[in-house]
C-alpha positions in Angstrom: 87.7 -6.9 -95.2 85.2 -9.8 -94.1 87.9 -10.6 -90.8 87.5 -6.9 -90.0 83.8 -7.3 -90.2 83.6 -10.6 -88.1 85.8 -9.0 -85.4 83.6 -6.5 -84.6 80.5 -8.3 -84.9 82.3 -10.3 -82.3 83.0 -7.5 -80.5 79.3 -6.3 -80.0 78.3 -9.7 -78.8 80.8 -9.9 -76.2 79.8 -5.9 -75.1 76.0 -6.9 -74.8 77.5 -10.0 -72.9 79.1 -7.7 -70.5 76.3 -5.7 -70.2 73.8 -8.3 -68.9 76.2 -9.8 -67.2 76.3 -6.4 -64.9 72.6 -6.2 -64.4 72.0 -2.5 -65.1 68.7 -2.2 -63.7 66.4 1.2 -64.0 64.1 1.4 -60.9 60.3 1.4 -61.2 58.0 2.1 -58.9 57.0 -0.2 -56.1 53.3 -0.8 -56.9 53.9 -1.9 -60.8 55.0 -5.8 -61.7 55.8 -6.4 -64.8 57.8 -8.2 -67.8 59.2 -5.1 -69.6 61.8 -4.8 -72.6 64.6 -2.7 -71.3 67.4 -1.1 -73.2 68.5 1.8 -71.3 69.5 0.7 -68.2 72.4 2.7 -66.6 75.1 1.1 -64.6 74.6 1.0 -60.9 70.9 1.5 -60.5 70.7 -1.5 -58.2 67.8 -0.2 -56.8 65.4 -2.7 -54.9 61.8 -2.7 -55.2 60.0 -3.3 -52.1 59.2 -7.3 -50.9 55.4 -6.6 -52.2 56.5 -5.7 -55.6 59.2 -7.3 -57.6 59.8 -6.8 -61.4 61.2 -8.9 -63.9 62.9 -7.4 -66.8 63.6 -9.4 -70.2 65.7 -7.6 -72.3 64.9 -8.3 -75.9 67.6 -8.0 -78.6 66.1 -8.1 -82.3 68.0 -11.1 -84.7 69.0 -10.3 -88.0 65.3 -11.0 -89.2 63.7 -8.8 -87.3 61.8 -11.4 -85.0 62.5 -11.1 -80.9 63.5 -14.1 -78.9 60.7 -14.4 -75.7 62.4 -16.2 -72.5 60.8 -19.2 -72.1 58.7 -20.7 -69.4 62.5 -22.5 -67.9 64.6 -19.0 -68.1 61.1 -17.9 -66.0 60.8 -20.7 -63.4 64.8 -20.0 -62.7 64.5 -16.2 -62.6 61.9 -16.9 -59.9 64.1 -19.1 -57.6 67.0 -16.9 -57.8 64.9 -14.1 -56.9 63.1 -16.3 -53.5 67.1 -16.8 -52.9 67.7 -13.2 -52.1 69.4 -12.4 -49.0 70.8 -9.0 -47.9 72.9 -7.4 -49.0 70.8 -6.3 -51.7 72.2 -7.8 -55.2 71.6 -8.1 -58.5 71.3 -11.2 -60.2 71.2 -11.6 -64.6 70.3 -14.3 -66.0 71.1 -14.7 -69.7 70.8 -17.0 -72.3 71.9 -16.6 -76.0 71.5 -18.8 -78.7 73.7 -18.4 -81.9 73.1 -19.8 -85.3 76.1 -21.2 -86.5 78.2 -19.4 -89.5 77.7 -21.1 -92.6 80.3 -20.8 -94.9 80.5 -21.2 -98.7 83.7 -22.0 -100.3 84.2 -21.4 -103.8 86.8 -22.2 -106.3 88.4 -18.9 -106.4 88.2 -17.5 -103.2 86.9 -18.7 -100.1 84.0 -16.6 -98.8 82.5 -17.1 -95.5 78.9 -15.8 -94.7 78.2 -14.4 -91.0 74.8 -15.3 -90.2 73.8 -12.4 -87.5 73.6 -13.7 -84.3 70.3 -13.4 -82.2 70.6 -13.1 -78.7 68.4 -12.8 -75.9 69.3 -11.5 -72.7 67.2 -11.8 -69.7 67.6 -9.6 -67.1 65.8 -10.4 -63.4 66.1 -7.7 -60.9 65.5 -8.8 -57.4 65.6 -7.3 -53.8 65.6 -9.4 -50.8 62.5 -8.6 -48.7 63.4 -6.7 -45.3 63.5 -8.9 -42.1 60.0 -9.2 -40.8 60.0 -6.9 -37.3 58.1 -8.8 -34.3 54.2 -7.1 -34.1 54.5 -4.3 -31.5 52.5 -5.2 -28.4 49.1 -3.0 -28.1 49.5 -0.2 -25.4 47.9 -1.4 -22.4 45.4 1.1 -21.2 46.4 2.6 -17.5 44.2 0.7 -15.3 42.9 3.3 -13.1 43.9 3.5 -9.3 40.8 2.1 -8.0 41.2 -1.2 -9.8 44.5 -1.8 -9.3 43.9 -4.3 -6.9 41.2 -6.2 -9.1 41.5 -9.0 -10.6 39.7 -10.4 -14.0 39.7 -13.6 -15.8 39.7 -13.1 -19.5 36.8 -14.3 -21.5 38.5 -16.7 -23.4 39.3 -18.6 -20.9 35.9 -19.9 -20.3 34.7 -20.2 -23.8 37.3 -23.0 -24.3 36.6 -24.4 -21.1 34.6 -27.6 -22.3 37.6 -28.4 -24.7 40.4 -28.8 -21.6 42.6 -31.1 -23.5 42.9 -28.8 -26.6 43.1 -25.7 -24.0 45.6 -27.3 -22.0 47.7 -28.6 -25.3 47.5 -24.6 -26.2 49.0 -23.5 -23.7 51.4 -26.3 -23.8 52.4 -26.2 -27.2 52.9 -21.9 -27.1 55.4 -22.4 -24.5 57.2 -25.1 -25.7 59.2 -23.0 -27.7 60.2 -20.6 -24.6 61.3 -23.4 -22.9 63.7 -24.7 -25.6 65.3 -21.4 -25.5 65.6 -21.8 -22.1 64.0 -18.7 -21.1 60.6 -19.8 -19.6 59.5 -16.2 -18.7 59.7 -15.3 -22.4 56.8 -14.7 -24.0 58.0 -14.1 -27.7 56.0 -17.4 -28.8 53.7 -17.9 -26.8 51.5 -14.6 -27.6 51.7 -14.8 -31.6 50.8 -18.7 -30.7 48.0 -18.1 -28.4 46.5 -15.0 -30.5 46.0 -17.4 -33.7 43.9 -20.0 -31.7 42.3 -17.2 -29.4 40.6 -14.8 -32.3 43.6 -12.3 -31.6 43.2 -11.8 -28.2 45.7 -10.1 -26.7 46.9 -12.5 -23.8 50.7 -12.9 -22.8 50.7 -16.3 -20.7 53.9 -17.0 -18.5 53.3 -20.6 -18.0 50.7 -23.8 -19.6 47.4 -23.9 -18.0 47.3 -26.7 -15.2 44.5 -29.2 -15.4 41.7 -28.8 -13.1 43.0 -30.8 -9.6 39.8 -33.1 -9.3 36.2 -33.5 -11.2 34.1 -31.8 -8.6 36.1 -28.6 -8.7 35.2 -26.2 -11.5 38.3 -23.4 -11.4 41.6 -23.5 -13.2 44.5 -21.4 -12.1 45.2 -18.4 -14.3 48.4 -18.9 -16.6 49.5 -15.4 -15.6 48.7 -14.0 -12.3 49.8 -16.1 -9.4 47.5 -17.4 -7.0 44.8 -16.2 -9.1 41.8 -18.5 -9.8 38.6 -18.3 -12.4 35.7 -20.6 -12.2 33.1 -21.2 -15.0 29.4 -22.1 -15.4 28.9 -22.6 -11.4 25.6 -23.8 -10.3 26.9 -24.6 -6.7 29.5 -23.2 -4.4 30.9 -26.6 -3.8 32.2 -26.7 -7.2 34.5 -23.7 -5.7 35.3 -24.9 -2.4 36.2 -28.7 -3.4 39.2 -26.8 -5.3 42.3 -28.0 -3.5 45.0 -25.3 -1.8 41.4 -22.5 -1.8 43.2 -21.2 1.6 46.3 -20.0 -0.5 44.1 -18.3 -3.2 44.7 -14.3 -3.4 42.2 -13.3 -6.4 39.1 -15.4 -7.9 37.2 -14.8 -10.6 33.7 -16.6 -11.2 31.7 -16.0 -14.6 28.2 -17.4 -14.9 27.3 -18.3 -11.4 23.6 -19.5 -10.9 22.7 -19.6 -7.5 19.3 -17.8 -5.7 21.4 -16.8 -2.6 25.0 -16.0 -2.0 26.0 -16.5 1.0 29.2 -14.1 1.8 30.4 -15.3 5.4 31.7 -18.6 3.2 35.1 -19.2 4.5 36.4 -19.5 1.1 36.6 -15.6 0.9 38.5 -15.2 3.7 42.3 -14.9 2.2 41.2 -13.5 -0.9 41.9 -10.1 -1.8 39.9 -9.4 -4.9 36.7 -11.4 -5.5 34.3 -10.9 -8.5 30.9 -12.8 -9.4 30.0 -11.4 -13.2 27.7 -12.7 -16.0 25.6 -14.6 -13.6 22.3 -15.3 -11.9 22.8 -14.4 -8.5 19.1 -13.0 -6.6 20.5 -12.1 -3.3 23.7 -11.4 -1.1 23.4 -12.7 2.4 25.1 -12.3 5.6 28.4 -10.7 5.7 32.1 -11.0 4.8 34.3 -12.4 7.8 35.5 -9.2 9.8 38.5 -7.8 9.0 38.5 -9.2 5.8 41.5 -8.3 3.6 39.3 -7.6 0.0 40.2 -4.6 -1.7 38.4 -5.4 -4.7 34.5 -6.6 -4.9 32.6 -7.1 -7.8 29.3 -8.5 -8.5 28.5 -6.7 -12.0 25.7 -8.0 -14.5 24.0 -10.2 -12.2 19.8 -9.9 -11.0 20.6 -8.8 -7.5 18.1 -7.4 -6.2 18.8 -7.3 -2.2 22.5 -7.0 -0.7 22.3 -7.5 3.2 22.8 -4.3 5.0 25.9 -5.0 6.3 27.5 -6.9 3.6 30.7 -4.9 3.7 30.4 -3.3 7.1 33.5 -4.9 8.1 35.9 -4.8 5.2 38.3 -2.2 5.9 40.5 -2.1 3.3 37.8 -2.0 0.2 38.8 0.1 -2.6 36.4 -0.7 -5.2 33.0 -2.0 -4.8 31.2 -2.7 -8.2 27.5 -4.1 -8.4 26.8 -2.5 -11.7 23.7 -3.8 -14.1 21.8 -5.5 -11.3 18.5 -4.7 -10.0 19.2 -2.9 -6.6 17.0 0.0 -5.3 19.6 0.6 -2.3 23.0 0.5 -1.5 24.4 -1.6 1.6 25.6 0.5 4.8 28.8 2.6 4.1 32.1 0.8 5.2 34.3 2.3 7.8 36.7 3.0 5.0 36.3 6.3 3.2 36.3 7.2 -0.7 35.5 3.8 -1.5 34.7 3.6 -5.2 31.4 2.7 -6.2 29.8 1.8 -9.4 26.2 1.6 -9.6 25.6 1.6 -13.2 22.7 0.0 -14.9 20.6 -0.3 -11.5 17.3 1.0 -13.1 15.2 0.9 -10.1 18.0 2.2 -7.5 16.3 5.2 -5.6 17.8 8.7 -4.9 16.8 9.4 -1.4 19.5 6.6 -0.3 22.0 8.0 -1.9 21.8 11.3 -0.5 23.5 9.9 2.8 26.2 8.8 1.1 26.9 11.7 -0.6 26.6 13.9 2.1 29.6 11.8 4.2 31.7 11.3 1.3 31.4 6.8 2.2 31.6 6.6 -1.6 33.2 7.9 -5.0 31.1 7.2 -7.6 32.0 5.8 -10.8 30.3 6.2 -14.2 28.4 8.6 -12.1 27.1 10.5 -15.5 25.7 6.9 -16.5 24.3 5.8 -13.1 20.9 6.9 -12.7 18.4 7.0 -9.6 14.8 7.3 -9.4 13.4 10.5 -7.0 10.1 12.1 -6.5 10.6 14.9 -8.2 8.2 18.3 -7.8 7.2 19.8 -11.3 6.0 23.5 -9.3 2.5 22.0 -9.1 2.3 18.4 -9.4 4.9 15.4 -8.4 5.9 12.4 -10.8 9.1 10.1 -10.9 12.2 11.4 -12.4 15.2 9.5 -13.5 18.0 11.6 -12.2 21.8 11.0 -13.1 24.3 10.7 -9.8 26.3 13.2 -11.4 23.5 15.7 -10.8 22.5 14.2 -7.8 26.1 14.9 -6.1 25.7 18.5 -7.2 23.7 18.8 -3.9 26.7 18.7 -2.2 27.3 22.7 -3.0 24.2 23.0 -0.7 25.9 21.8 2.3 29.3 23.8 1.3 27.8 27.4 0.6 25.5 27.0 3.6 25.2 30.5 5.2 27.5 31.2 8.3 26.5 34.8 9.9 29.2 36.3 12.3 27.5 36.9 15.7 24.3 34.3 15.3 25.6 31.1 14.1 25.3 28.9 11.4 22.2 27.9 9.1 21.9 24.2 8.5 21.0 22.9 5.0 20.5 20.0 2.8 19.0 18.6 -0.2 15.6 19.1 -0.9 13.9 17.8 -4.1 14.5 17.8 -7.9 12.8 20.7 -9.3 11.6 21.0 -13.1 10.9 24.1 -14.3 9.1 24.5 -17.7 11.0 22.3 -19.6 14.2 22.6 -18.1 16.2 19.4 -17.1 15.6 18.5 -13.3 17.9 20.3 -10.9 18.7 19.5 -7.2 17.1 22.6 -4.8 18.3 23.2 -1.2 16.6 23.4 1.8 18.2 26.3 3.9 17.2 26.6 7.7 18.3 29.5 9.7 15.6 29.3 12.5 16.2 30.3 16.3 19.5 31.9 15.5 17.8 35.5 16.5 18.3 37.0 13.4 17.4 40.5 13.0 17.6 40.5 8.9 17.7 37.9 6.4 20.9 35.9 5.3 22.7 38.0 2.9 23.7 34.9 0.6 22.0 31.8 -0.1 23.0 28.4 -1.7 22.2 28.1 -5.5 18.8 27.1 -6.0 17.5 27.1 -2.6 14.1 26.2 -2.6 12.6 26.6 0.8 14.2 29.4 3.3 13.2 28.9 6.8 13.6 32.0 9.1 10.9 31.1 11.8 11.7 32.1 15.1 13.9 35.0 15.1 13.5 38.9 15.3 13.6 40.1 11.9 11.6 43.1 11.2 11.6 43.8 7.4 12.2 41.8 4.4 14.5 44.5 2.6 15.6 44.5 -0.6 16.7 40.9 -0.8 13.8 39.7 -3.2 14.3 42.2 -5.3 18.2 42.5 -6.0 19.7 38.8 -4.3 19.8 36.7 -7.2 20.0 33.8 -4.4 16.5 34.4 -3.2 15.4 34.5 -7.1 14.5 30.8 -7.1 12.6 30.2 -3.3 9.6 28.7 -3.5 8.5 28.6 0.1 9.0 31.0 2.7 8.9 30.1 6.5 9.0 33.3 8.4 6.6 32.8 11.6 7.3 33.9 14.4 8.8 37.3 14.0 8.5 41.0 13.8 7.7 41.6 10.3 5.5 44.6 9.8 5.0 44.5 5.8 4.8 42.3 2.8 4.9 44.9 0.3 8.5 44.0 -0.7 7.3 40.9 -2.4 5.8 43.3 -5.0 6.9 43.0 -8.4 9.4 40.5 -7.6 10.3 36.7 -9.1 9.6 35.1 -5.7 5.5 36.3 -5.7 5.3 35.1 -9.6 6.6 31.8 -8.5 5.8 30.8 -4.9 4.0 28.0 -3.6 3.9 28.7 0.3 4.3 31.7 2.4 4.2 31.4 6.1 3.9 34.2 7.8 1.9 33.4 11.1 2.3 35.4 14.4 4.2 38.8 13.0 3.4 42.5 12.6 1.6 42.6 10.0 -1.0 45.9 9.8 -2.2 45.3 6.6 -2.4 42.9 3.7 -2.0 44.2 0.6 -4.9 42.2 -1.5 -4.2 44.4 -4.7 -1.2 42.3 -5.5 -1.9 38.8 -3.8 -4.8 38.9 -5.7 -2.8 38.6 -9.2 -0.2 36.3 -7.5 -3.5 33.7 -6.3 -5.2 34.1 -9.6 -4.3 31.0 -10.7 -5.7 28.7 -8.6 -3.7 25.7 -10.4 -0.7 26.3 -8.9 -1.9 25.6 -5.6 -0.2 28.4 -3.9 -1.0 29.2 0.0 -0.5 31.8 1.8 -0.6 31.5 6.1 -1.3 34.3 8.1 -2.8 33.6 11.3 -2.0 35.6 14.2 -1.4 38.8 12.6 -3.3 41.5 14.2 -4.5 44.1 11.3 -5.7 47.5 11.9 -9.3 47.2 11.1 -11.7 49.9 10.1 -14.8 50.3 8.0 -12.4 49.7 4.6 -11.6 46.2 6.2 -15.4 45.4 7.0 -16.3 46.4 3.6 -13.3 45.1 1.0 -11.2 42.8 3.2 -13.9 40.8 4.7 -15.0 39.9 1.6 -11.9 39.3 -0.3 -10.8 36.7 2.5 -14.0 34.8 2.2 -13.5 34.8 -1.5 -9.8 33.9 -1.0 -10.4 31.0 1.8 -9.1 28.1 -0.1 -5.7 29.9 -0.6 -5.5 31.4 2.8 -6.5 28.8 4.5 -6.1 30.2 8.1 -8.2 33.6 7.1 -10.3 33.1 9.7 -7.4 33.7 12.9 -6.4 37.0 11.5 -7.4 39.4 14.0 -7.8 43.0 14.6 -5.6 44.8 17.0 -7.9 47.7 17.8 -11.0 45.6 18.3 -11.7 42.1 20.1 -12.6 40.4 16.9 -10.9 38.3 14.0 -11.6 40.2 10.4 -13.9 37.8 9.4 -16.3 38.8 12.2 -16.1 42.6 11.4 -19.8 44.4 11.0 -20.0 47.2 8.9 -22.8 48.8 10.7 -20.2 49.3 13.8 -17.6 50.2 12.1 -18.8 52.5 9.2 -20.4 55.5 11.7 -19.5 58.8 11.3 -18.8 61.2 14.5 -21.8 63.3 15.5 -22.6 66.6 13.7 -25.3 69.2 13.7 -26.4 68.3 9.9 -27.2 65.0 11.5 -30.4 66.9 12.8 -31.3 69.1 10.0 -34.1 66.7 8.7 -35.6 66.4 12.5 -36.0 70.5 11.7 -37.4 70.2 8.2 -39.8 67.6 9.7 -41.1 70.1 12.5 -41.0 73.0 10.2 -43.1 71.2 7.9 -45.5 69.9 10.9 -45.8 73.3 11.9 -47.0 74.4 8.3 -49.6 72.2 8.2 -51.1 72.9 11.4 -51.0 76.8 10.6 -52.6 75.4 7.1 -55.2 73.8 9.4 -56.1 76.4 11.8 -56.5 79.3 8.8 -58.8 77.1 7.2 -60.7 76.2 10.3 -61.2 79.9 11.0 -62.4 80.8 7.7 -65.1 77.8 7.5 -66.2 79.5 10.9 -66.4 82.8 9.7 -68.2 82.0 6.3 -70.9 79.8 8.7 -71.3 81.7 12.0 -70.1 85.5 10.8 -67.8 85.8 13.4 -64.0 86.0 13.5 -62.1 84.0 15.8 -60.9 85.4 19.0 -57.4 86.3 17.8 -58.6 88.1 14.8 -61.1 89.8 16.9 -58.8 91.7 18.5 -56.6 92.3 15.9 -56.4 96.2 15.1 -58.3 96.5 11.4 -55.8 97.1 8.6 -56.6 99.1 5.5 -56.7 95.7 3.3 -59.4 94.1 5.3 -62.2 95.5 3.2 -61.0 93.1 0.8 -62.6 90.4 3.2 -65.7 92.0 4.3 -67.0 92.5 0.9 
């Protein structure tokens, strides 16, 4: 019976050992690192944690006294070593330690009894997973280079930061490419970039060969480690630090950082063979002379200096130029355009740049502006009744090209000419470009049917136009006109301006030498009411129909508006040989003769006769009373029945 019990215990112990040897494990979450007692592992659960999380699991078996057997530090250290040695394919390594107490047997005289002591077994199960093989870091996506800069060469700024420690820099490149050399693959950049990035603050540079040392003490230039025949120079204070370098005629690209000279001579022979030339982040005041004729330069960059003047013909003879960068300087104008068209031009950061010199460039398409939305120029803008200097973006200035593309073409008469006029600020709106349309001397008999947007000046002088029609009422392209030049036409009326947007915001009206017969002072009076607007109307040479009303009202109105109508004294009458201002009311306000004109004379005569009669009668009465005889006429008169009244 005891033997059976011993066999059962031995079988249980062997079973436990087999279980621990197979290393059954239960998967745990990857972010949990624990020492955990496990008793319910299932066979085949060889689920490996990730390399960032490893689980060491301890399986405890309670002994007969109820105490647990805790793994020792040696056992844990062994588990860690085995875990570190894990390799592919994933395996499960189990470490088991068992301690058994010896069976103590007691013999008695009659029987031999053996006492089996429960064996305390401690099993340590460690599940490890080999870390996945590290993958090579993916190189960053290389941004697409704009077409206009595909031939430009720029040296990385890190190259100049390590400039003074030449030995360290050279050793850096030599060490970086030593690994590539040992693998007989000199063009490989597998080892070099990672090594270099660790030494250059993570800069993504892939150098192909070690940096060569400078060829002389006076030469302040080095060859770029990636680009062949490409050199970079740092902290130059004299151009001889570049010209003293050997084999300079073989250079194709040159980038100079931090050049400090008052003037840079562009005709220097060191630029003769270059295709890309950059002087950036320096202190240059002037660029003098011009590049050699037929220079092969394709990319030219003078950004971030203090340049305030460039020779007029600096890039005139560079036929292959594709990019011209002069951003972040103090320039006020761009040098003369190159023979090549569509050169990419960057003028951003020049806060003294004037807009007027840029207009010519915009019109003939000599340059293609890049960064136009952050490039600004100064323009003398007209704000309806006052002028100021505005900062206008080049992108906004480019919109003036529509002034040319939409210029009126009038079949049978010819083409109008259009040009950019000014930047106009209306109210609080952003400045907008305005257009000057010249349709003069074309023999037109009516106004152009359509004008460019934002047309501000319309010149229709010296034509045969007789009527303004309804263009100013119904045509939106006429609503923004502020200056109308219509001299020397046959326009007979300006009543068409009444109630239009034009009459509300116009600045100048030129209607000299037309066929106006009347001036509608009633609505012009409202238009000229605001004297601060500085509006002017010119009407000299028109011959009005003058009458009494002209002498009474128009003459006085012209005198009151002498400031608004500067040439009012030259407005003449067509029916009188004098100007309106010379009219005399007494002459013009006479009515034709009529019988009523004599009634006053008749009345006066009657009054006189009546007075004479009264006087005569009074005299005769006095004579009769004093002398007693009647006047001769009275004595000859027959007696009447009423005479007795007078004889008493």
